[in-house]
ZADO-1210 file (C-alpha; in nm, 4 decimals, padded with zeros to 6 digits):
<atoms>
<atom x="05.3438" y="12.7615" z="10.8486" code="MET" pos="1"/>
<atom x="05.3201" y="12.6761" z="10.4775" code="GLU" pos="2"/>
<atom x="05.6992" y="12.5919" z="10.3104" code="GLY" pos="3"/>
<atom x="05.9048" y="12.6272" z="10.7066" code="ARG" pos="4"/>
<atom x="06.0414" y="12.3147" z="10.8635" code="HIS" pos="5"/>
<atom x="06.0406" y="12.3345" z="11.2083" code="ALA" pos="6"/>
<atom x="06.3104" y="12.1844" z="11.4539" code="PHE" pos="7"/>
<atom x="06.1125" y="11.9287" z="11.6125" code="LEU" pos="8"/>
<atom x="05.9883" y="11.7955" z="11.3006" code="SER" pos="9"/>
<atom x="05.8275" y="11.4949" z="11.2358" code="ALA" pos="10"/>
<atom x="06.1089" y="11.4136" z="10.9250" code="SER" pos="11"/>
<atom x="06.3413" y="11.5078" z="11.1225" code="LYS" pos="12"/>
<atom x="06.2436" y="11.2627" z="11.4324" code="TYR" pos="13"/>
<atom x="06.5697" y="11.1806" z="11.6065" code="HIS" pos="14"/>
<atom x="06.4710" y="11.4483" z="11.8403" code="TRP" pos="15"/>
<atom x="06.3159" y="11.1855" z="11.9874" code="THR" pos="16"/>
<atom x="06.6195" y="11.0321" z="12.1267" code="ASN" pos="17"/>
<atom x="06.8140" y="11.3474" z="12.2539" code="TYR" pos="18"/>
<atom x="06.8425" y="11.4025" z="12.6428" code="ASP" pos="19"/>
<atom x="06.8316" y="11.8356" z="12.7253" code="ASP" pos="20"/>
<atom x="07.2199" y="11.8393" z="12.6551" code="GLU" pos="21"/>
<atom x="07.1907" y="11.6635" z="12.3085" code="LYS" pos="22"/>
<atom x="06.8613" y="11.8946" z="12.2118" code="LEU" pos="23"/>
<atom x="07.0774" y="12.1943" z="12.3175" code="ASP" pos="24"/>
<atom x="07.3794" y="12.1604" z="12.1808" code="GLN" pos="25"/>
<atom x="07.2203" y="12.0331" z="11.8571" code="THR" pos="26"/>
<atom x="06.9569" y="12.2902" z="11.8472" code="PHE" pos="27"/>
<atom x="07.2578" y="12.5795" z="11.9037" code="LEU" pos="28"/>
<atom x="07.4641" y="12.4036" z="11.5740" code="ASN" pos="29"/>
<atom x="07.1005" y="12.4903" z="11.3499" code="ALA" pos="30"/>
<atom x="07.1497" y="12.8570" z="11.4972" code="ILE" pos="31"/>
<atom x="07.5129" y="12.8965" z="11.4004" code="ALA" pos="32"/>
<atom x="07.4974" y="12.7300" z="11.0505" code="ALA" pos="33"/>
<atom x="07.2446" y="13.0306" z="11.0364" code="GLN" pos="34"/>
<atom x="07.4819" y="13.2688" z="11.1367" code="LYS" pos="35"/>
<atom x="07.7437" y="13.1573" z="10.9098" code="GLY" pos="36"/>
<atom x="07.5134" y="13.1374" z="10.5649" code="THR" pos="37"/>
<atom x="07.4842" y="13.5159" z="10.6817" code="ALA" pos="38"/>
<atom x="07.7702" y="13.5971" z="10.7432" code="LEU" pos="39"/>
<atom x="07.8771" y="13.4809" z="10.4039" code="HIS" pos="40"/>
<atom x="07.5889" y="13.6703" z="10.2213" code="GLU" pos="41"/>
<atom x="07.6742" y="13.9622" z="10.3686" code="TYR" pos="42"/>
<atom x="08.0875" y="13.9089" z="10.2523" code="ALA" pos="43"/>
<atom x="07.9683" y="13.8298" z="09.8938" code="ALA" pos="44"/>
<atom x="07.7776" y="14.1534" z="09.9034" code="LEU" pos="45"/>
<atom x="08.0556" y="14.3914" z="10.1041" code="ALA" pos="46"/>
<atom x="08.2958" y="14.2455" z="09.8083" code="ILE" pos="47"/>
<atom x="08.0549" y="14.2275" z="09.5302" code="LYS" pos="48"/>
<atom x="07.9689" y="14.6286" z="09.6040" code="LEU" pos="49"/>
<atom x="08.3371" y="14.6772" z="09.6640" code="GLY" pos="50"/>
<atom x="08.2668" y="14.7788" z="10.0298" code="GLN" pos="51"/>
<atom x="08.5190" y="14.7382" z="10.2609" code="LYS" pos="52"/>
<atom x="08.5029" y="14.7133" z="10.5975" code="GLN" pos="53"/>
<atom x="08.6609" y="14.9059" z="10.9153" code="PRO" pos="54"/>
<atom x="09.0710" y="14.7615" z="10.9394" code="ARG" pos="55"/>
<atom x="09.0322" y="14.4939" z="11.2009" code="SER" pos="56"/>
<atom x="09.1457" y="14.1397" z="11.3334" code="ASN" pos="57"/>
<atom x="08.8123" y="13.9980" z="11.2885" code="LYS" pos="58"/>
<atom x="08.7949" y="13.7323" z="11.0821" code="THR" pos="59"/>
<atom x="08.4525" y="13.8931" z="10.8869" code="ILE" pos="60"/>
<atom x="08.6437" y="14.2353" z="10.8416" code="CYS" pos="61"/>
<atom x="08.9602" y="14.0588" z="10.7068" code="LYS" pos="62"/>
<atom x="08.8046" y="13.8186" z="10.5406" code="TYR" pos="63"/>
<atom x="08.6247" y="14.1235" z="10.2793" code="ILE" pos="64"/>
<atom x="08.9039" y="14.3709" z="10.2922" code="ASN" pos="65"/>
<atom x="09.1492" y="14.0657" z="10.1844" code="ASP" pos="66"/>
<atom x="08.9086" y="13.9437" z="09.8964" code="ALA" pos="67"/>
<atom x="08.8050" y="14.3160" z="09.7614" code="ILE" pos="68"/>
<atom x="09.2563" y="14.4130" z="09.7762" code="GLY" pos="69"/>
<atom x="09.2579" y="14.0662" z="09.5415" code="PHE" pos="70"/>
<atom x="09.0107" y="14.1788" z="09.3849" code="LYS" pos="71"/>
<atom x="08.8280" y="13.8054" z="09.4063" code="MET" pos="72"/>
<atom x="08.4812" y="13.7347" z="09.2463" code="GLU" pos="73"/>
<atom x="08.2940" y="13.5368" z="09.5270" code="PRO" pos="74"/>
<atom x="08.0447" y="13.2823" z="09.5849" code="GLU" pos="75"/>
<atom x="08.2308" y="13.1514" z="09.2479" code="GLN" pos="76"/>
<atom x="08.0665" y="12.8312" z="09.1342" code="VAL" pos="77"/>
<atom x="08.3393" y="12.6030" z="09.0337" code="LEU" pos="78"/>
<atom x="08.1986" y="12.2882" z="08.7746" code="CYS" pos="79"/>
<atom x="08.3612" y="12.0082" z="08.6557" code="TYR" pos="80"/>
<atom x="08.0280" y="11.7909" z="08.5987" code="SER" pos="81"/>
<atom x="07.7367" y="11.7469" z="08.7558" code="PRO" pos="82"/>
<atom x="07.8751" y="11.4983" z="08.9577" code="ASN" pos="83"/>
<atom x="08.1828" y="11.7283" z="09.0891" code="ALA" pos="84"/>
<atom x="08.1073" y="12.0577" z="09.1773" code="PHE" pos="85"/>
<atom x="08.1321" y="12.3348" z="09.4557" code="GLY" pos="86"/>
<atom x="08.2073" y="12.6957" z="09.5533" code="THR" pos="87"/>
<atom x="08.4127" y="12.8701" z="09.6495" code="ALA" pos="88"/>
<atom x="08.3697" y="13.1937" z="09.8817" code="ASP" pos="89"/>
<atom x="08.6620" y="13.3786" z="09.6992" code="ALA" pos="90"/>
<atom x="08.8771" y="13.3637" z="09.4860" code="ILE" pos="91"/>
<atom x="09.1317" y="13.4509" z="09.1615" code="SER" pos="92"/>
<atom x="09.3145" y="13.4393" z="08.8263" code="PHE" pos="93"/>
<atom x="09.5808" y="13.6568" z="08.7558" code="ARG" pos="94"/>
<atom x="09.9282" y="13.5686" z="08.5692" code="GLY" pos="95"/>
<atom x="09.9261" y="13.2263" z="08.6669" code="ASN" pos="96"/>
<atom x="09.8684" y="13.2883" z="09.0463" code="VAL" pos="97"/>
<atom x="09.5099" y="13.1452" z="09.1483" code="LEU" pos="98"/>
<atom x="09.4232" y="13.2749" z="09.4279" code="ARG" pos="99"/>
<atom x="09.1326" y="13.0982" z="09.6626" code="ILE" pos="100"/>
<atom x="08.9844" y="13.1726" z="10.0274" code="HIS" pos="101"/>
<atom x="08.7622" y="13.0787" z="10.2387" code="ASP" pos="102"/>
<atom x="08.5519" y="13.2240" z="10.5359" code="LEU" pos="103"/>
<atom x="08.4962" y="12.9875" z="10.8518" code="LYS" pos="104"/>
<atom x="08.2757" y="13.0889" z="11.0940" code="THR" pos="105"/>
<atom x="08.2649" y="12.7747" z="11.2699" code="GLY" pos="106"/>
<atom x="08.5060" y="12.6232" z="11.5409" code="ILE" pos="107"/>
<atom x="08.5921" y="12.2784" z="11.4238" code="THR" pos="108"/>
<atom x="08.9443" y="12.3073" z="11.3053" code="PRO" pos="109"/>
<atom x="08.9652" y="12.3226" z="10.9492" code="THR" pos="110"/>
<atom x="09.1723" y="12.1887" z="10.5983" code="SER" pos="111"/>
<atom x="09.3319" y="12.2779" z="10.2764" code="PHE" pos="112"/>
<atom x="09.1652" y="11.9951" z="10.0999" code="ARG" pos="113"/>
<atom x="08.8470" y="12.1824" z="10.0674" code="GLN" pos="114"/>
<atom x="09.0577" y="12.4938" z="09.8863" code="LEU" pos="115"/>
<atom x="09.2904" y="12.2117" z="09.6991" code="GLU" pos="116"/>
<atom x="08.9800" y="12.0348" z="09.5686" code="ILE" pos="117"/>
<atom x="08.8874" y="12.4305" z="09.4427" code="TYR" pos="118"/>
<atom x="09.1690" y="12.4281" z="09.2665" code="ALA" pos="119"/>
<atom x="09.1898" y="12.0982" z="09.1250" code="ALA" pos="120"/>
<atom x="08.7628" y="12.1970" z="08.9488" code="PHE" pos="121"/>
<atom x="08.9261" y="12.5276" z="08.8869" code="PHE" pos="122"/>
<atom x="09.1872" y="12.3401" z="08.7029" code="CYS" pos="123"/>
<atom x="08.9514" y="12.1150" z="08.4974" code="LEU" pos="124"/>
<atom x="08.6856" y="12.3713" z="08.3983" code="GLU" pos="125"/>
<atom x="08.9464" y="12.5850" z="08.2970" code="TYR" pos="126"/>
<atom x="09.2632" y="12.3733" z="08.1583" code="ARG" pos="127"/>
<atom x="09.5468" y="12.4867" z="08.3597" code="GLU" pos="128"/>
<atom x="09.7777" y="12.2178" z="08.4493" code="ARG" pos="129"/>
<atom x="09.8232" y="12.3106" z="08.8133" code="PRO" pos="130"/>
<atom x="10.2482" y="12.2845" z="08.7372" code="ASP" pos="131"/>
<atom x="10.2141" y="12.5599" z="08.5415" code="SER" pos="132"/>
<atom x="10.0292" y="12.7772" z="08.8477" code="LEU" pos="133"/>
<atom x="10.0911" y="12.9564" z="09.1362" code="GLU" pos="134"/>
<atom x="09.7964" y="12.8407" z="09.3957" code="ILE" pos="135"/>
<atom x="09.7534" y="13.0426" z="09.7131" code="ILE" pos="136"/>
<atom x="09.5200" y="12.9158" z="09.9677" code="MET" pos="137"/>
<atom x="09.4016" y="13.1041" z="10.2838" code="ALA" pos="138"/>
<atom x="09.1631" y="13.0146" z="10.5284" code="ILE" pos="139"/>
<atom x="09.0257" y="13.2614" z="10.8058" code="TYR" pos="140"/>
<atom x="08.8726" y="13.1190" z="11.1103" code="GLN" pos="141"/>
<atom x="08.8650" y="13.3095" z="11.4673" code="ASN" pos="142"/>
<atom x="09.0100" y="13.6180" z="11.3468" code="ASP" pos="143"/>
<atom x="09.3052" y="13.4568" z="11.1949" code="ASP" pos="144"/>
<atom x="09.4537" y="13.3800" z="10.8888" code="VAL" pos="145"/>
<atom x="09.5944" y="13.0336" z="10.7303" code="LYS" pos="146"/>
<atom x="09.7448" y="13.0721" z="10.4058" code="GLU" pos="147"/>
<atom x="09.9840" y="12.7637" z="10.2620" code="ALA" pos="148"/>
<atom x="10.0804" y="12.7186" z="09.9040" code="VAL" pos="149"/>
<atom x="09.9192" y="12.4189" z="09.7275" code="ALA" pos="150"/>
<atom x="10.1547" y="12.1488" z="09.5972" code="ILE" pos="151"/>
<atom x="10.0764" y="12.0920" z="09.2323" code="ALA" pos="152"/>
<atom x="10.0745" y="11.6982" z="09.2992" code="ALA" pos="153"/>
<atom x="09.8374" y="11.7106" z="09.5358" code="ASP" pos="154"/>
<atom x="09.6009" y="11.9399" z="09.2947" code="VAL" pos="155"/>
<atom x="09.6557" y="11.6844" z="08.9888" code="THR" pos="156"/>
<atom x="09.5706" y="11.3620" z="09.2401" code="HIS" pos="157"/>
<atom x="09.2487" y="11.5182" z="09.3292" code="ILE" pos="158"/>
<atom x="09.1580" y="11.6168" z="08.9634" code="MET" pos="159"/>
<atom x="09.2390" y="11.1921" z="08.8617" code="GLU" pos="160"/>
<atom x="09.0065" y="11.1257" z="09.1086" code="ARG" pos="161"/>
<atom x="08.7961" y="11.3877" z="09.0082" code="ILE" pos="162"/>
<atom x="08.7577" y="11.2390" z="08.6260" code="VAL" pos="163"/>
<atom x="08.7700" y="10.9356" z="08.7327" code="THR" pos="164"/>
<atom x="08.5208" y="10.9261" z="08.9835" code="PHE" pos="165"/>
<atom x="08.2568" y="11.0865" z="08.7795" code="ASP" pos="166"/>
<atom x="08.3530" y="10.8247" z="08.5340" code="GLU" pos="167"/>
<atom x="08.2342" y="10.5614" z="08.8203" code="ARG" pos="168"/>
<atom x="07.9755" y="10.7247" z="08.9123" code="ILE" pos="169"/>
<atom x="07.8412" y="10.8245" z="08.5284" code="ASN" pos="170"/>
<atom x="07.8407" y="10.4033" z="08.4692" code="ASN" pos="171"/>
<atom x="07.6593" y="10.3400" z="08.7684" code="ILE" pos="172"/>
<atom x="07.3450" y="10.5933" z="08.6791" code="LYS" pos="173"/>
<atom x="07.3630" y="10.4425" z="08.2778" code="ARG" pos="174"/>
<atom x="07.3366" y="10.0503" z="08.4674" code="GLU" pos="175"/>
<atom x="07.1151" y="10.2072" z="08.7641" code="VAL" pos="176"/>
<atom x="06.8236" y="10.4414" z="08.5167" code="TYR" pos="177"/>
<atom x="06.8751" y="10.1985" z="08.1525" code="LEU" pos="178"/>
</atoms>
């Protein structure tokens, strides 16, 4: 058992207060998270290897095929600083078009905000101005694809927040670790 963690562990003791329904739901959520991680790993490998999937409306097939078709890089880390970074599921940048795709394996409704943040990280890391780009975002979930074009002012606002909050965090770190 060394190196492994039990679902009913001492360090995550809150399960001692669960009723049967809460235990079942929490365990099912943990299984869903593991499945989501495995699907992301599978999709990234298929994209890297250029392995198209059968034509299908299935979320995973459409996501992989679109990423391959748009010549996207899977699991791309975008980093402004050690305090502000993230990994885009799939991304490409060609001819002033930034395309960001996100694979969602759960059923919880999503927002494009996460993809706008990836766009902000990209612009900060590569010194691009959002108003000089077309930023196309797509969320793949529940056998559906939702697309949107990011509004440059929204991405710029997020960039400003990242820079400001990163500076505040660094100032706090300096005070705490002096």
